[in-house]
TIGUSE-973966 format. One line per field, with one value per residue: x, y, z of N, C-alpha, C, O, CB in turn; residue in one letter. Coordinates in Angstrom, 1 decimal. Glycine has a CB too. Layout:
! residues N
n_u: [X | ...]
n_v: [Y | ...]
n_w: [Z | ...]
ca_u: [X | ...]
ca_v: [Y | ...]
ca_w: [Z | ...]
c_u: [X | ...]
c_v: [Y | ...]
c_w: [Z | ...]
o_u: [X | ...]
o_v: [Y | ...]
o_w: [Z | ...]
cb_u: [X | ...]
cb_v: [Y | ...]
cb_w: [Z | ...]
rest: [A | ...]
This chain:
! residues 79
n_u: [67.2 | 65.1 | 65.7 | 66.6 | 66.4 | 68.0 | 68.3 | 71.0 | 72.2 | 75.1 | 76.2 | 78.8 | 81.3 | 83.5 | 85.5 | 83.4 | 80.0 | 79.7 | 78.1 | 77.7 | 76.3 | 74.5 | 72.7 | 70.1 | 71.2 | 71.9 | 70.7 | 70.4 | 67.3 | 66.3 | 68.6 | 70.4 | 70.9 | 73.5 | 74.8 | 74.5 | 76.1 | 78.6 | 79.0 | 79.2 | 81.6 | 81.6 | 82.5 | 81.6 | 81.7 | 80.3 | 77.7 | 75.9 | 73.7 | 71.1 | 68.8 | 65.9 | 63.8 | 63.2 | 62.8 | 64.3 | 66.4 | 67.7 | 71.0 | 70.6 | 68.3 | 66.1 | 66.2 | 64.0 | 62.7 | 63.2 | 63.7 | 64.9 | 68.0 | 69.8 | 72.9 | 74.3 | 77.2 | 78.9 | 79.6 | 77.6 | 75.3 | 75.0 | 75.9]
n_v: [186.7 | 187.0 | 189.1 | 188.3 | 189.5 | 189.2 | 189.3 | 188.8 | 187.4 | 186.7 | 184.9 | 184.6 | 183.3 | 184.8 | 186.3 | 187.8 | 187.9 | 188.6 | 190.1 | 189.9 | 191.7 | 191.5 | 193.2 | 193.2 | 191.5 | 190.9 | 188.3 | 185.6 | 184.3 | 181.2 | 180.6 | 178.9 | 178.4 | 177.5 | 178.3 | 181.1 | 181.4 | 180.7 | 182.8 | 184.9 | 184.2 | 182.6 | 179.8 | 176.4 | 174.9 | 176.3 | 175.9 | 174.2 | 174.8 | 176.6 | 179.2 | 180.3 | 182.9 | 182.5 | 179.7 | 176.5 | 175.4 | 173.3 | 173.4 | 173.3 | 174.7 | 176.7 | 180.2 | 183.0 | 186.1 | 188.7 | 187.1 | 186.4 | 185.4 | 183.4 | 182.4 | 180.0 | 179.2 | 176.2 | 176.4 | 178.0 | 176.5 | 175.5 | 172.9]
n_w: [130.4 | 133.2 | 136.1 | 139.5 | 142.8 | 145.9 | 149.5 | 151.6 | 154.6 | 156.1 | 158.6 | 160.8 | 163.0 | 165.2 | 167.6 | 168.5 | 167.4 | 164.1 | 161.3 | 157.8 | 155.4 | 152.5 | 150.4 | 148.2 | 146.1 | 142.8 | 140.7 | 138.3 | 137.2 | 138.6 | 140.1 | 142.5 | 146.1 | 146.6 | 144.3 | 144.6 | 146.9 | 145.9 | 144.1 | 145.9 | 147.1 | 149.3 | 151.1 | 150.4 | 152.7 | 154.6 | 154.1 | 155.5 | 157.1 | 156.2 | 155.9 | 154.3 | 154.0 | 156.7 | 156.8 | 157.0 | 154.4 | 151.7 | 150.1 | 147.3 | 146.9 | 145.0 | 144.4 | 144.9 | 143.7 | 146.1 | 148.3 | 151.6 | 152.7 | 154.9 | 155.9 | 157.9 | 159.8 | 161.0 | 163.8 | 164.8 | 164.9 | 162.4 | 161.6]
ca_u: [66.6 | 64.7 | 66.6 | 66.1 | 67.2 | 67.8 | 69.1 | 71.8 | 73.0 | 76.1 | 76.6 | 80.0 | 81.8 | 84.9 | 85.4 | 82.0 | 79.2 | 79.6 | 77.2 | 78.0 | 75.0 | 74.5 | 71.4 | 69.7 | 72.1 | 71.2 | 70.9 | 69.6 | 66.2 | 66.7 | 69.8 | 70.3 | 71.6 | 74.9 | 75.3 | 74.6 | 77.3 | 79.8 | 79.1 | 79.7 | 82.9 | 81.4 | 82.9 | 80.5 | 81.8 | 79.4 | 76.3 | 75.3 | 72.4 | 70.6 | 67.4 | 65.3 | 62.6 | 62.9 | 62.6 | 65.5 | 66.4 | 69.0 | 71.8 | 70.1 | 67.0 | 66.1 | 65.8 | 63.0 | 62.8 | 62.8 | 64.0 | 65.9 | 68.8 | 70.8 | 73.8 | 74.9 | 78.3 | 78.7 | 79.7 | 76.3 | 74.1 | 74.9 | 76.4]
ca_v: [186.0 | 187.9 | 189.2 | 188.1 | 190.1 | 188.6 | 189.9 | 187.7 | 187.6 | 185.6 | 184.9 | 183.8 | 183.4 | 185.2 | 186.5 | 188.2 | 187.6 | 189.6 | 189.8 | 190.5 | 191.9 | 191.7 | 193.6 | 193.4 | 190.8 | 190.5 | 186.9 | 185.2 | 183.4 | 179.8 | 180.5 | 178.1 | 179.0 | 177.1 | 179.2 | 182.4 | 181.4 | 180.7 | 184.2 | 185.8 | 183.8 | 181.9 | 178.4 | 175.4 | 174.4 | 177.0 | 175.6 | 173.2 | 175.3 | 177.8 | 179.6 | 181.2 | 183.5 | 181.9 | 178.3 | 175.8 | 174.9 | 172.7 | 174.2 | 173.3 | 175.4 | 177.8 | 181.4 | 183.8 | 187.6 | 189.2 | 186.1 | 186.7 | 184.2 | 183.5 | 181.2 | 179.8 | 178.3 | 175.1 | 176.8 | 178.7 | 175.7 | 175.1 | 171.6]
ca_w: [131.5 | 134.3 | 137.2 | 140.8 | 143.8 | 147.3 | 150.6 | 152.2 | 155.8 | 156.3 | 159.9 | 161.1 | 164.4 | 165.5 | 169.0 | 168.6 | 166.2 | 163.1 | 160.2 | 156.6 | 154.8 | 151.0 | 150.2 | 146.8 | 145.2 | 141.5 | 140.3 | 137.2 | 137.6 | 138.7 | 140.8 | 143.8 | 147.2 | 146.4 | 143.2 | 145.3 | 147.8 | 145.0 | 143.5 | 147.0 | 147.6 | 150.5 | 150.9 | 150.6 | 154.1 | 155.4 | 153.6 | 156.3 | 157.6 | 155.4 | 156.0 | 153.3 | 154.6 | 158.0 | 156.8 | 156.6 | 153.0 | 151.2 | 149.2 | 146.0 | 146.8 | 144.0 | 145.0 | 144.2 | 144.0 | 147.4 | 149.3 | 152.6 | 152.9 | 156.0 | 155.9 | 159.3 | 159.9 | 161.9 | 165.2 | 165.2 | 164.6 | 161.0 | 161.2]
c_u: [66.2 | 65.6 | 65.9 | 67.0 | 66.9 | 68.6 | 69.7 | 72.4 | 73.9 | 76.7 | 77.8 | 80.5 | 83.3 | 84.8 | 84.0 | 81.3 | 79.2 | 78.7 | 77.8 | 76.6 | 75.2 | 73.1 | 71.2 | 70.7 | 71.4 | 71.6 | 70.0 | 68.5 | 66.7 | 68.0 | 69.6 | 71.1 | 73.1 | 75.5 | 75.5 | 75.9 | 78.6 | 80.0 | 79.6 | 81.0 | 82.8 | 81.6 | 81.7 | 80.6 | 80.7 | 77.9 | 75.6 | 73.9 | 72.1 | 69.2 | 67.0 | 64.0 | 62.2 | 62.8 | 63.9 | 65.4 | 67.7 | 69.7 | 71.3 | 68.7 | 67.1 | 65.5 | 64.8 | 63.2 | 62.3 | 63.1 | 65.1 | 66.7 | 69.7 | 71.6 | 74.5 | 76.1 | 78.1 | 78.7 | 78.4 | 75.1 | 74.0 | 75.5 | 76.6]
c_v: [187.1 | 187.9 | 189.0 | 188.8 | 189.5 | 189.4 | 188.7 | 188.2 | 186.4 | 185.8 | 184.0 | 184.2 | 183.8 | 185.4 | 187.0 | 187.9 | 188.8 | 189.2 | 190.6 | 190.6 | 192.2 | 192.0 | 193.8 | 192.7 | 190.4 | 189.1 | 186.6 | 184.3 | 182.0 | 179.6 | 179.8 | 178.8 | 178.7 | 178.0 | 180.7 | 182.4 | 181.4 | 182.1 | 185.1 | 185.4 | 183.1 | 180.4 | 177.5 | 174.8 | 175.1 | 176.8 | 174.5 | 173.6 | 176.6 | 178.0 | 180.6 | 181.7 | 182.8 | 180.4 | 177.6 | 175.2 | 174.2 | 173.7 | 174.3 | 174.0 | 176.6 | 179.0 | 182.2 | 185.3 | 188.0 | 188.3 | 186.7 | 185.4 | 184.4 | 182.2 | 181.2 | 178.9 | 177.3 | 175.5 | 177.5 | 177.9 | 175.2 | 173.7 | 170.7]
c_w: [132.6 | 135.4 | 138.6 | 141.8 | 145.2 | 148.2 | 151.3 | 153.5 | 156.0 | 157.7 | 160.2 | 162.4 | 164.4 | 167.0 | 169.4 | 167.4 | 165.3 | 162.0 | 159.0 | 155.9 | 153.3 | 150.7 | 148.7 | 145.8 | 144.0 | 141.1 | 139.1 | 137.8 | 137.6 | 139.5 | 142.1 | 144.9 | 147.1 | 145.3 | 143.8 | 146.1 | 147.0 | 144.5 | 144.6 | 147.6 | 149.0 | 150.3 | 151.1 | 152.0 | 154.9 | 155.0 | 154.3 | 156.8 | 156.9 | 155.7 | 154.9 | 153.8 | 155.8 | 158.0 | 156.3 | 155.2 | 152.7 | 150.3 | 147.8 | 145.8 | 145.8 | 144.7 | 144.2 | 144.5 | 145.3 | 148.5 | 150.3 | 152.9 | 154.0 | 155.9 | 157.2 | 159.2 | 161.0 | 163.4 | 165.7 | 164.9 | 163.2 | 160.7 | 162.4]
o_u: [67.0 | 66.3 | 64.7 | 68.2 | 65.7 | 69.6 | 69.1 | 73.0 | 73.4 | 77.5 | 77.8 | 80.2 | 84.1 | 84.1 | 83.5 | 81.9 | 78.8 | 78.5 | 78.2 | 76.0 | 76.0 | 72.3 | 72.0 | 71.1 | 70.4 | 72.8 | 69.0 | 68.7 | 67.4 | 68.4 | 68.6 | 71.9 | 73.9 | 76.6 | 76.4 | 76.6 | 79.5 | 81.2 | 80.4 | 81.6 | 83.8 | 81.0 | 80.8 | 79.6 | 80.2 | 77.0 | 74.7 | 73.0 | 72.9 | 68.4 | 67.8 | 63.1 | 61.0 | 62.6 | 64.6 | 64.3 | 68.7 | 69.2 | 71.7 | 68.1 | 68.1 | 64.5 | 64.8 | 63.9 | 61.2 | 62.9 | 65.9 | 66.1 | 70.4 | 71.0 | 75.2 | 75.9 | 77.2 | 78.0 | 78.2 | 74.0 | 73.0 | 75.7 | 77.0]
o_v: [188.0 | 186.9 | 189.4 | 188.8 | 189.4 | 190.1 | 187.7 | 189.3 | 185.3 | 186.6 | 182.8 | 185.2 | 183.2 | 184.6 | 186.7 | 187.6 | 189.9 | 188.0 | 191.7 | 189.6 | 193.1 | 191.1 | 194.4 | 193.3 | 189.7 | 188.8 | 187.3 | 183.6 | 181.5 | 178.4 | 180.1 | 179.7 | 179.5 | 178.5 | 181.4 | 183.4 | 182.2 | 182.6 | 186.1 | 186.0 | 183.1 | 179.8 | 177.7 | 174.2 | 174.4 | 177.4 | 173.8 | 172.7 | 177.6 | 177.0 | 181.5 | 180.8 | 182.5 | 179.8 | 178.1 | 174.6 | 174.5 | 174.7 | 175.2 | 173.9 | 177.3 | 179.0 | 182.1 | 185.6 | 187.6 | 188.6 | 187.5 | 184.5 | 185.4 | 181.1 | 182.1 | 177.8 | 177.5 | 175.0 | 177.6 | 178.4 | 174.5 | 173.4 | 169.6]
o_w: [132.8 | 135.7 | 138.7 | 141.6 | 145.6 | 147.9 | 151.7 | 153.6 | 156.0 | 158.0 | 159.9 | 163.0 | 163.7 | 167.7 | 170.5 | 166.3 | 165.7 | 161.7 | 159.0 | 155.8 | 152.9 | 150.6 | 148.0 | 144.8 | 144.0 | 141.0 | 138.9 | 138.8 | 136.7 | 139.6 | 142.8 | 144.6 | 147.3 | 145.5 | 143.4 | 146.1 | 147.3 | 144.4 | 144.3 | 148.4 | 149.7 | 149.4 | 152.0 | 152.4 | 155.9 | 155.5 | 153.7 | 156.8 | 157.1 | 155.7 | 154.6 | 153.9 | 156.1 | 159.1 | 155.4 | 154.9 | 153.3 | 149.8 | 147.1 | 144.8 | 145.9 | 145.4 | 143.0 | 145.5 | 145.8 | 149.7 | 149.9 | 153.5 | 154.1 | 155.9 | 157.6 | 158.7 | 161.8 | 164.2 | 166.9 | 164.6 | 162.9 | 159.5 | 162.2]
cb_u: [67.5 | 63.3 | 67.3 | 66.0 | 67.0 | 68.2 | 68.2 | 72.9 | 72.0 | 77.3 | 75.5 | 81.1 | 81.6 | 85.3 | 86.5 | 82.0 | 77.8 | 81.1 | 75.7 | 79.1 | 74.2 | 75.1 | 71.0 | 69.6 | 72.8 | 71.5 | 70.6 | 70.4 | 65.0 | 66.8 | 70.4 | 70.8 | 71.1 | 75.0 | 74.4 | 73.4 | 77.3 | 79.7 | 77.7 | 78.6 | 83.8 | 80.0 | 84.0 | 80.7 | 83.2 | 79.6 | 76.3 | 76.1 | 72.4 | 70.9 | 67.0 | 65.3 | 61.4 | 61.8 | 61.5 | 65.9 | 66.2 | 68.7 | 73.3 | 70.0 | 66.5 | 65.3 | 67.0 | 61.6 | 62.1 | 61.4 | 64.6 | 65.2 | 69.6 | 70.1 | 74.9 | 73.8 | 79.6 | 79.7 | 80.9 | 76.2 | 72.9 | 75.6 | 77.8]
cb_v: [184.9 | 187.6 | 190.6 | 186.6 | 191.7 | 187.1 | 190.8 | 187.1 | 187.8 | 185.7 | 184.5 | 184.1 | 182.0 | 186.5 | 187.6 | 189.8 | 187.1 | 189.9 | 190.3 | 189.8 | 193.1 | 190.5 | 195.0 | 194.8 | 189.6 | 191.5 | 185.9 | 184.4 | 183.6 | 179.2 | 181.9 | 176.7 | 178.3 | 175.7 | 179.2 | 182.6 | 180.1 | 179.7 | 184.7 | 185.8 | 184.9 | 182.1 | 178.0 | 174.3 | 174.7 | 178.5 | 175.4 | 172.7 | 175.5 | 177.6 | 180.1 | 180.5 | 183.4 | 182.5 | 177.9 | 174.7 | 176.1 | 171.4 | 173.7 | 171.9 | 175.9 | 177.4 | 182.3 | 183.4 | 188.4 | 189.5 | 184.8 | 187.4 | 183.8 | 183.6 | 181.4 | 179.3 | 179.1 | 174.1 | 177.7 | 180.0 | 176.4 | 176.1 | 171.8]
cb_w: [132.1 | 134.8 | 137.3 | 141.2 | 143.8 | 147.3 | 151.6 | 151.3 | 157.1 | 155.2 | 160.8 | 160.0 | 165.2 | 164.8 | 169.5 | 168.9 | 166.6 | 162.5 | 160.5 | 155.7 | 155.5 | 150.2 | 150.9 | 146.4 | 145.9 | 140.4 | 141.4 | 136.2 | 136.7 | 137.4 | 141.1 | 143.6 | 148.6 | 145.9 | 142.0 | 146.1 | 148.7 | 143.8 | 143.1 | 148.0 | 147.7 | 151.1 | 151.9 | 149.5 | 154.6 | 155.3 | 152.1 | 157.5 | 159.2 | 153.8 | 157.4 | 151.9 | 153.5 | 158.5 | 155.8 | 157.7 | 152.1 | 150.5 | 149.2 | 145.5 | 148.2 | 142.7 | 145.3 | 144.6 | 142.9 | 147.4 | 148.7 | 153.8 | 151.6 | 157.4 | 154.7 | 160.2 | 160.1 | 161.7 | 165.4 | 164.5 | 165.0 | 160.2 | 160.6]
rest: [X | X | X | X | X | X | X | X | X | X | X | X | X | X | X | X | X | X | X | X | X | X | X | X | X | X | X | X | X | X | X | X | X | X | X | X | X | X | X | X | X | X | X | X | X | X | X | X | X | X | X | X | X | X | X | X | X | X | X | X | X | X | X | X | X | X | X | X | X | X | X | X | X | X | X | X | X | X | X]
């Protein structure tokens, strides 16, 4: 199966805003945002607000090569 690579920003709230960056995450073609989160160990609790290439998407959105994914937790507008 062809490989898809995406860049992920996982924004979470602590005392200050921190970002975790996952650049060039290799995935199988047809992988959804939810499957990506599971692979990265990100709880489904944080999948309330997701943007892919700047557009809000559901957790079952299929990712394409080169996509930029941002996962926002509830405290930052994700729920």
